[in-house]
N, C-alpha and C positions, 0 to 999 in steps of 0.2 A: 705560488702562494696558496696556502690551504684555506678552504672555505670555513666559515663559522659553523659549528655544529653544537648540538645541545643534548644533554642527557638528564633525565629526572628533573625536567623543568628549568634547567639552567642553560647558559650559553657561554662559550669560550672559544679561544683559538686552539689550534692543534696542540695536543699534549700527549704525554705518554699514555698509551692505551693498549689493552690486549690486542695482539695482532689479529687482523681479520684478513681473509683471503677471498678474492673474487676472480672470476673468469668470464670475460666478455666473449660471446660466441656469435659469429655471423655466418651467412651462407658462403660468401666468397665467390670467386670466379673460376669455375671448373676448367675453362679453356686456357686460363692464364692465372694461376692461383697466387703467384708471388706478390704482384702489386696490391691485391686486396688484403693479403696477409700483412704486408707492411703498413697499409693504411689503417687497419684495425689495431695494430700495435701502437701507432701514433695516437689513436683515440684512447687506448688504455693508459698511455702516459698522461694525457690531458685529464682523464678521469682521476687518476692517482693524485694529480696535483690539486684536485678539489677536496681530497680526503685527508683525514689525520695521517700523520707520517707513518704510523705503524701498519697501514694497509698495504697489502701486496695485490696488484691488479695485473692479471695475465690476459692474453688474447689469443684466439684461434679461430680460423675459418673451417667450416666443415668440408670445403672443397679441396683444401691443401692436404695431400696425403700425410698422415701421421701427426698433423699439427695439433689436433685436439688431445691426443694421447700425450704428446710432448708437453703441452701446457698443463695438463693434469699432473704430470710428474713434477714439473717446476713448482706448482702450487703446493705440493706436499700435503701434509696433514696437520690438523690443529684441533683445539678444543671445541670449536664451533664448526658447523657444516661449511663447506666451500660454497660460496654463492655463485650461481651460474646466471649470467645476465644475457638473454637472447637479444641480439641486435637485429631484430626482425620487426616488420610492420604489423603482421597479423599472427594469430595463434593457429597455425595450420600444421601440415604434415611434418615439416622440419622440426617444429617445437614440440609437437604432440607425440610424434612417433620416432623420427630419425634420431634426434638429439638424445632423448631418454634411452633409446636402445644402445647407442654408442657409449653413453656414460656407464650403463650397466655392464657392457662388454669390457670396459676398462676397469671393472671392479668397484664402481661407485654404487652407493645405495641412496636413492632419492627419498629423503625424509620429509620433504615438504616441497610443493610445486605450485607455481602460479600459472604454469602452462597446462594444457590438456583439456580445457573446456572450449576454447575457441569462441567464435561469435555466437550469440544467441539469436537465431533467425526468427524466433517467435515474437521478438520485440516488434512493435508497430509504431515507430517514431517518425514515420514519413510525414512531411507537412501536408496539410489538407490541400487537395487539388494537384499534388505533384504526381507525375507518371508513376506507374507501378514499379518501374525499375529504379526509381529514386533520382533520375537525371532530369535534364531540361532546366527550365527556369525555376529556381527555388529562392524564395525570399526569407527574411529573418524569421526564426522560430526559437522561442525561449525553452529553457528546461532540458536542453540536450546534454546528456551525461555520457562520458566515455567510460568504458569498462576497464577494470584493473586486472581481470583474471582471478585466479585463486584455486584452492582445492588441493587435496593431498594427491600423492602420486597414484595414478590410476593403473599404471602399467601400460605397456605398449598395446596389448590387445584391447583393453578398455578404451584407451585413447583413440585407437582406430575405430572402435564402435561409435564413439562420440562424433568423430569426423564423418562417418558414413551416415549417421542418423539424419533422415531428411527433415525432421522437425527440431533437431538440436536436442540437447539434454533436457530432461523433464524435471530437474530439481530433486529427484529422489535417488535413483541409483543407476549405475552402469556396470555391468558385469559383476554384480554383487557388492559393489562398493558405493558408499554414500557420495553423492555429488551435490555441492551447494547449489541452491536455486539462484538463477540469474548470473550475469557475467561478473559480478564483483563479490569476492568472498575471501575468507581465510587469511586475514592479517596483512594483506598487501595494499589495503586502502589507505591512501595518504590524503584523500580529500573526503571530508565527512559526507558531502552530498552524494558521493558515489557508493556509499555503503548501504548494504541491504540490512544490516543489523549491527550490534555492538562488535567492536574489534576484539578478537580473542587475544589472550596474553601471548607475548612472544615466547618462543621456546628458550629455556635457559641455555646460556652459552658459556657459563663459567667453567664447566668441565664435562668430560665424557660420562654419560650414564653407562650402566653396566652393559647394555646391549650395544651401544656405540663402541665401547672399549673392546668388546668381544669381536665386533666386525673389524676394528682396526688391527687386532692381533692376527686376524686371518687375511690381512692385506686388502680389506674393503674399507672405503672411506665414505662418509656421509656428504651429500651435496643437497643444496636447496635451489630449485629452479625458480627464478623470479618471472613475473609477467614480461612479455616482450616490450621493446621500446615503443612500438606503435600503439599499445594499449595503455600507456601511462597517461593519466589525466593532464600531465604537464605538456603533452603534445600540442594542445590547443593554444596555450600562451606562447609556446615556441613558434607555432605557425603564425600567430597574430603579430608577434614581434618582427618576424621576417617580412611579412606583408606590409606592415606599417612603415618599416624602414625603406622598402622598395617604393612605396607611394611617395614618401618624403624625398627620396633621392631623385625621382623623376618628376617631381612637382605635380603629382596626379591626385585625383579624388576618386575614392572607391565608387561613389554613386554614379560616376560618369563612365565607368569602364567594366569590362568583363573579367572573370576569373575562371580558370580551368584547373581543377585538381587532378593531376595526372598520376596514376598508380599502376602497379603491376597487374593486379587482378589475378584471376585463376579460372580455368575452364573446368576445374574439378570441385572447388569449394566456394560457397558464397561468402566466407569469412573475410577474405582480403578486400573484396568490393564493399562489404558492409562497413569496414573500418574507414575506408576512404569517403563513403557517402555520409557517414555520421560526422566525420571531421568537417567535411564541406558544409554541412548544415549548421554546425556549431560556429564555423567561421563567419558565415553570412549573418548569423544572429548578432555578431559583434561588429562586423564591417559590412555595411549594406551595399555590396557591389550591384551594379545595374543588372548583371546576369551571372549566374554561376553554373558550371557544369562539372561533372566528374566523368573521366574517360580512362581507358586502360590499354595496356600493351597486349595482354594475354587473353582478353575477353571483350565481348561487345558491351557497350559501345566503344569502339576503338578510337584512339586519339586521332588517327588520320581521318576518320569519318566524322568526328564530333567537335574538333577544335576550331573549325572555320566558322566565320560569321559572328563571332563574339563582338560586342561593342568595343571599338578600338579607341585608344590602345588597351591592351589586355595583359594580364599577368598569368603565368603558369607556375603553379606550386607543385613540384615533384615530391610525391609522398613515397620516398624511398629511404631506406636506412643507411645507404652508402652509395658511393659512385660505382662505376662499372659500365659494362656494355649497354645496359638498358638506359642508363642516364646519359652516357656520353655519346651513344650512337643511335639507339632505337628511338628515344624520345625526340631528339632534334629532327631526325628524319621524318617521323610521323607528323610533327608540328609543321615542318616545311611542306609536306604533302598536303596538309590541310589548309595551307596558305596563312598560317599563324605568323604574325609579324610583331608580336608583343615581347615582353620581357620574361625570361625564364629565371626563376630563383634557384638557389642552390638546394639540393635535396635536404629534407629535414634532418637526416642523420648527420649532415655536415654543418648544420647551423651552429652559430657561435655558442648558444646555450645548451647544446646537446650533451657535452661532458658533464655539466652541472646537473642535468636531468638524470643521467645515469648514476652520478654520485649520490643524488638524493634518494634514488631507489635503493641503492646499496646500504646507505645509512639507515633508511627506514626499516629495511629487513634486519638490520643488526640492532634495532632498538634505539637508534639515535635519530635526530631530526636535522636535516640540512637547512640552513638559514641563508645560504648564499654568501657571496664575498663581502 
């Protein structure tokens, strides 16, 4: 059943509409790519079920050889840019450098991008009294806003410069190109509170302009990269929904138990950890757990060292975009090593509301609003 959507202030059920195309891209599992590829295809089917009937939704993992190029071929060309949706938690190397480079190598032209800025480490939204690394006991704090990404295509070299910059982008320029100030910019904002300024007009999608037509005649197609899954403001309601359901299922109260937000992290970039910590602070502002911690697989503090000693019973929220070796093997092993005996939720990318969140982002990028079922 298709979700309700609206255009120009109205709302209605699915109707005949100009075809739009989308491609959901995830990292995948390099050691065993087929199961992850199949799982992403199932997600694409669920996302398509939330959209008007004319939408075509493809899927590809970067780890499966040739999968991205095959999906681009299936998507074909159209009057509007192909929407690329990164099923990633953070805006890091894969979304900033690897994915754009592979798209260009396949003959794509990135006309608008929500990737390429990453996290803004100059933000100081740590609660007063919290440790410098953002972990430990953190209690409720209002006004936490998740970023949405944004910005024009910076190119691989400029994106790499942003990734390397120790202080993050400065809101002026990188490699000679203008960069919006702050983590929210350029038309991808679906929550007004996350906006740094007025939302610019959506690019026209009724037909190809002269430049786009020329590119198409030379075998080049326009694509628009959206912000990754983990930077969508809807991640917070999605996480809260799962946590409240778990509390109700087990007859528990947040004020009497602990929560650990478990994420991948990175030993190269602060962006993935910043996403996890910001989400954790936003959660505890809504659900007053007795104690909340964030810990990681690929950086300190590691889950095995940091998940023990939480007020029992405890919940673990895996901040991952998909299942796979980290969720199915590494996370349970690390929790067991820490002596964690609480309840482990499904990763956020597998949450019941995840397809609707992706569909809402696609509709917003196409100038329509997703209103749910």
